[in-house]
N, C-alpha and C positions, 0 to 999 in steps of 0.2 A: 216653284209653290211646296208651300207646305201642304197636302192633302190631307184635311183629317176626316177625310171617310172612313181610313183606314184608322186603328190606333195609333197615336202618335209616335216618332218612333224619338230613339233617344239622341241626345247632339243636337238637337234639330236650332235653337235658335238660345237663347238669354232671357230669364225672366225675370223683366228687367222691375228695380223697387227693392225686389227680395236681393239681388245683387245672383242671382245661383245661373248654373244654367242646366238646359232643359233636361241633358242629360243626369241631373242629379237627381229629379223629380219621374213619379209615376204617373198615370192616367189611366181611370176608369173608361173603359168600353161604354161609346153611348152606343141610344138602344132610335136612333134613324141616323139619317145622313147630316152631317154640322156642313157647313159653309168650308170655304177653305181664306186663310191665309197667308200671305206672304211671310217669310221670316222677321223682316222689319214693320210690317203690320202688325203679328203678333206681340212681337218685344215692347212695342209703343203700347196695343192694348193692353197686355199685362202691367205698363208701368200708372197707365190711367185708373185700371184694375183695384191695384196696391193703392193709388195716392185718393178714388175718390167711396171705392165701390166696401172696400173690403170691410172696413167698420163696422159696418148697417150688419153687409149680405154674410159676411166670414171667409176664410180665407176657400172653403171646400163649400163655399154657397149655399151651406146648410141655412142659412138665416139666423136672425136674432130679433135686431131695432125694426129691420126689415127684412124681408119673405127670402124663400126659400128659391135659389134662384138657377137650380142643381141645371146641368147641359137637358137632361129627362125632360125638363118642366119646360125650359123654355128656346128646345124644339119645337113646341104646341100652339107655340106661340108667329105669327108672321112677323119679320122682318120691320117692315115700313110701323108697324106694332111698336114693338118692343122702342125704334128707335124716338120713337115722340112720347112717347114715356118717359126716357133719359135724356128727352135734350128738356121740357119740359115740366115733370116734376110729378108729383097727385096732390091728388087732397089729403092723403093723409100722411102726409108728413114729408115726402120726397123729393130734395131739392129738383128744380130744373139744373142742369148741369152746361146745357149750352140757352137755355135763358137768363145765369145771372153771369153767361162768357167763363165758364171755368171749361167748357169743351166744345170745342169747334163743333161743325156739321158732321167731319169727319173722324174724328174722336169717336164721336157719336156713332155712325155707320159701323165702327171697327168694330167698339166693345161692342153693339148688338150681335152683332158676329161669334166675341170672344166669349157669349154667355152662352151659345151657344153650343160649344165646344168642352169636351170635358176639362173638368180643372184638374192643374196639375196641382202635386200634393208637394212644398216643400220639404228640407229635407231638415230633421232634429237638431237642436247646439247645445251640445255638451259641454260640460268644463272643461274640457282641453281648447276647445273652440274659444270661447268667451277669457281665458287666458293670455291665450294668444293675442287674443284683443286688448289688454287692459294695458293702462300707460301711466304710470303713478311718474307727474309731469315735476311737483314738485313737493314731495315730502314732506309730512306734518311740521317736522323739524325743523322745516327751511322757512316754513311759512310767516310773513308775521306776530309778534302778537299783540297785537291792538292795532286801530283803522290805521294807513299810513296817509290821512286825510283827516277834514276835518266836518265829512257832509255825517246826517245821523240815518246811520248804517240802516235800521228798521225801518226807514219812510224811503227808501229805493225802492223804486219798481221795475221789476221785469217784463221787459216786453218779448212773445215768442215773434218771429219773423219767420212764421212756416216756411215758403214756400222756397225761402236764399238760406235755410237750416242755419238760422243763425239767432242770439236771443241779444238784444239792446237792453244800456240798464239805463234809466236818468234815475234824475238825483230830483226823491219826490216832496223836496220843497224848493226848492231854484228854476226844478222844470230841464235845466239842463242834461243833456246826455255824455255820460263818463263812461260811454268805451263798447264796443260790440265783439259780440265773442263767437265764436266757432262751434256751431253744434250738431248735433244728429236730424237728420231729414226729418223735416215739419216736426216741428216738436208740438206735444202736445199737453203736457204742463211744465210746469216750475213747481220745485215745493223748497220753502223754506227748510233749512237746516234748525236744530229745537233749540241752537244757541241763537239764531238767523244769518250766522255767521255769512253761510255760505246758502246756493241756489242748484237747486240742480234738478236738472232738466233729462227729460228722457223725449227724443226722437221718436215718431213712427217707422222709423227704419230698427229702434232696437237700442241705439246706441245714448248712454249715460255719458253724461258733463258735468264736472265739482263745479261752479264757479266760486271762486274768491271773493270776499265784498273787502274784504282789510284793504288789499293792493290799492296801488296808486290807482289805476284803471281795474277795472272787474276779470279776474285774469281764472281760464282755465287750468286747475290744478289737479286732475286726473277724469279720465275715462275709460270705458272701458264698449264694448257690443254685449248682450247678453240676449239679444234674439234680434225674430228677421223684421219683427211687427208688435208694436207695446203703444202703451196709451197710458199707464200708471205709475207713481214712485213715491214714495214715503222716507221717515225718517223714524228712526226710536228716540221716541220724548219722555222715559218714564225714566225719574229716579224716585225710589223708594224701597222699603223692607228689599225686594230681592237681586238692588242693587244699583249704581247710576251709569244707563244707560244710553243718557243724552249725547245722541251724535253719534254713537258707538256704531249705529248697523244701518243701515237702507235696506229697502226691497223692490223692487221690480217685477209687475205684472204683465206676465206678456198675452200678445195673440195669437202668433206666434213663434215657435211652437207654444203651446198650453200651458204655459207653467210660471212658478214665481223663483223670484232667484232673489238669495238672501247675499249682502255686498259688505262688507267693512265699510262703514260708514264715510273713516277717517280719508281714506284711498281709492276706495271703491273694488279691492281686491273681492271678487266672487268667492263666495263660501259653502254656497248649496243652493242645493237645485229642488225644485219640489213641483211634482207636474199634477196638473188640475184635469187631469180625466179621469172618470169615475162616472155613475149615474146619473142619471137627473130622478132629481129628490121626488118626484110626482110619478112616475111612473119606471124607474129603476128601472131606464133603458141604457145602455152603454153611449157615451156621447165621445167624438171621438176628440174633439173644438170646443172645449168650456175652456174659456176665455176670461180671462180677468180683467174684471173691470171697474170700479172705484176701489182706494185703500185707503184707509187713515188711520192715524195711529193714536191711541189709545193718548190719556194725560194720567190716567190711573192706577191703569194697569201695565204689565209688559208685552203690552199684546198692539198687534195691526190689522184691525179688522177689515178682511175683502169678501170683496164681493164677485161671488163666478157666475157668469153669465148665464151661458146654458142650462145645468144643470140646476142655476135656483138657487143652490147653498150660499150664505154668507158663513164664511170662516175666520174665525180667531184662534192668531197662528202666535202663541207665544215663542219672545223669543229668548225668553231669557236660563233656557239650556237648548242650545243646537245642535246636542248629542243628543238628549230625551227630545224632542220636538212632542210639543204636546200641540193639537191641533182642535178645538171645538168647529164640528158642523153643524150649522144650524139650518134645518130647514126654512125655506121663507118662501119665491115665488120665482118665475124661470125668465131668462131676456135680465137678468139685474144690467143696471148701464151706472148711470152716475150719482151719489150720493155724499150727503154730508152730515153735518153733526146738526144735533139742535142747538138750543142757548145752553145748554145746563154739560153738552156735551155726555151725554151721560148713553144720550140713544142716537145711535146712526141708524140715517135715513135717508133710501137710495129708490130708484124709480126700478120699477119691474114695467115698463113700459111697453112693451109688447101685450103684456098683461092691463095696460091702462093703473096701473097701481103702484101705489108709494109703500116701501116695505119700513117699518119699524122692527129695528133689534134691541134689546136691550141692554150692554153692554155690562151691567151689574148683574143681572139674573142669568146673563149668557143667554136669554131663551130671544126666541119670538117676541114682540109685543104686541104687534099688529099687521095686518095688510088693510090699504081698502081703495076703491076706485077715488082719482082725482080729475079725467077726462085721455082724453084722447093722445095715447106717449106724453105720457109728463120727461119732461128732460128739464130739471135743477139744477144741473151742472153742479154747487154743492148748497146747491136752495139759499132760504135770506132768513133768518133769524128776526122777532118783530115785537111786540108787546103793544097787544091790540087791547085800545081802549074796554071794548068791551067783553072779548072770551079770554083777554090775563095774552101769554108765551104761543105769539100762532110758528105757521114758516108756510111756505110760498115756493110755487113750483111755476114754472112756466110749461107749455106743450110744444109736441113735433107737429101735432097730427089737427091741431086749434087755433086760436086767439087768444089767450086766456090764463092768467093768473089764478090757479085754485088757491087759497091760504085755507088753511089744517091748524086746530090745534092740536101742541107736542105741548103739553103740559100736565101729564095724567097724574101725578099729585098731590101738585096748586089746583088745575081743575078738570077734575077727572071729566063732567061732564061734558068738556069740547073737545076732549083730547079721540086723535086717529079721527076725526072727522072732517071732512070739511063743508066749513063753515060759512064760505062766500065766496063766490067768484068775481075777477074781474075784467075789464075786457081788454085786449091791446089791439093793432094796428093789425097783428096777424102774429101767423105760429111760431115761436123763435126756442131761442137755447136757452139764454140765461136769464135770471132774476140777482138780484144786491139792493143789500142796502149795509145801515151802520148803524151800533149802539148811540150815537152820539148824532142822528139824521133823525128826520122826520119823516122823509122821501123815501120806496122803493120802486129801483131803477126794472124798467123789462122792453129787453131787445126783442123786435121783427126779425128776425134773419132768416129767418127762409118762408116768412109772410112771399102770398104772388101777385098780391094788386099791384098794381104801377105803384110806385115807388114807397109801395109800407117799408121793402127790409131796410132802405136806409133811414128809418125813422127807430126812435127812442122813445117808450112812454113811459111819466113820472108819474107814482099816485101817493098823496099826500096818510102817512100813517092814522094820524089823528082825523080824517077822513077819508076814510077811501072806498064810500059809495062814490064820491061825488066822482068825477070826467074826467080822465087823468092829461096830465099835458103833453100829449104827442108831439114831437118837432122833428124836423129834417137833421140829420147833423155832416152829410155829406154836403159841398160844396160842389163847385161847375166842372173841377176835375175829376173828381171822383162821380159827377152825379149819375154816368150811365154804364159802372158794372159791379162798383164798389157798392158795399153792406153794409152794416155797422153792425158788430161783436162783441160781445164778456164789456167788463165794468168793474172797475176797480175802485175800493178808497183809499184818498193817501191815510196815516196812522189816525190821526189828531177824525177823520170823518168829516174833514168838512169840504173836500172836492173831487169829485168823481173823474174817473180816465176812463175813456171807451177806445176802440176802435174802427178808423175804414178799411174793411178788409177789402186790396183791392194790389196790382201789383205794383200801381203808385199808391202807396197808402199813406194815412191820415192819422195822427193821433191827436185827440182831442180832450181837454180838460175844462174841466165844468166846473162852476161854485154850485157847491151843495142847496146851499139854503136862499139863490135867487135863478138857481139855474142858468146863469151867465155864463157864458163861452167865456174862460179864462187864458187858454189857449190852445195855438192849433200850430204843431208840430210839422209840419213835412222838408222833404228829402230827399235829396234822390233815392240814396240805398236804402229807404224806409218801404222796405217791399213784403206784401202782407202783414201787418202787423195785425194779430189775430188776441191771444190770450195777452192778459199783465194782472201781474201779484206783485203785491203791496207784502215787503216781509214783516213787517210790525203783523197784519193781518193774516198773514199765510202759516206764522210760527206759529199763532195764538189762538188756529180756526176761528176768526173772527168776518161772519157772513151774514 
């Protein structure tokens, strides 16, 4: 038995998910007697925590999107109460992991005990470790100079198969599956290269893969592991007086260790590590785990816009001279999360979801433009931009804590009277993760992925731009096969903006394609290998930041 009434000893178990021996981590002393777990139970609970909990509560459990769940606080809670919260979720936005079928009752009980145990602190990842993991599978000069197929690369769709650790690629025109590649575990996002040739993926395990779309079948041409937990990646897109940086550099934002890693964009060779540990913007208190949330690449300057979650800072990282690196730090709001551009690509719009706010950063003046409340825990993904017939350019966000889309003005130059304020709200079927539209569409799509009402997380809600106050068309996406455990998540348009692709997140998942004009189902893709499809990205839309 692993008796954790005493300080955890060394070499006791393996910290699953992070791939670390406990001999390489340190643990804090507990203020009260924690429960006991066997080696096997601790290993499994570590994996489940990494997989389901660390994203919101942090590796050190100090909280961000979710609250502080450090052991000293959790020891004051009854185990049965903790089990109930973990299994059923809360009305404030926490998913019910048991209710949705992603945690068993046994795993729930182990997790309740695990969070009453001092959090293990994983080690750092340095340049030497990264270089050992780097693999240049196909050198740039050995890659094809043009597509080796007749497909429209710009209309290819990349699909994350989350728990399988794979990315599948589809032809957006024919809906044909063109191939699947192995990637990091639990890939969070895909980003297209500035040229549109490559997909870059980053897994929750910090592994980065570069996927060539010019080959007959998609092929991983380079990979590297730059951290132990990651969420964000982007490339350099600038071509101007400072130089041509298209596809030259890539950047990964890590959750652990809390750092940025800049790489060669054509080979993934790591070049530079930048720690994000610093003081919080509001109280000037040191924070040991300021994780990197959203990253977007400017089209107008040689900069990446980086949201630092716990410190509440937005960094403008100028990559034009890495030896004399310049970073502008903008005080914004704490617990920054997802974000993207407004339609003009001047303003970076990011959710500070534990503050119930959206933050607007003006990348032209390089200053904070505004911050304002939208609702309970905004979670826009990259958001959705459209022209409202009454208010002009607007942006929408879904919420983790309530079933609504808040629509706010995002054109301070053309419509200053409407800018940076919520203009109206739209009721959905429940709390959701993503909202999506396209300039060629009259619709705005919202998911209800974390809704608690029976069957609500299997629905999508579609609003009409020319009549946003009308009742939305909310309909069920799942079929009999996926009706019990599957939930609908994320959307992507094809290049033309005429079709919408979405995912049924389940171990026997599905991909469904809809005609955006009629909302009729065009195609339902099912296959034994289609395990836990989550996010999907179109090359053209991702390259050009169309959302």
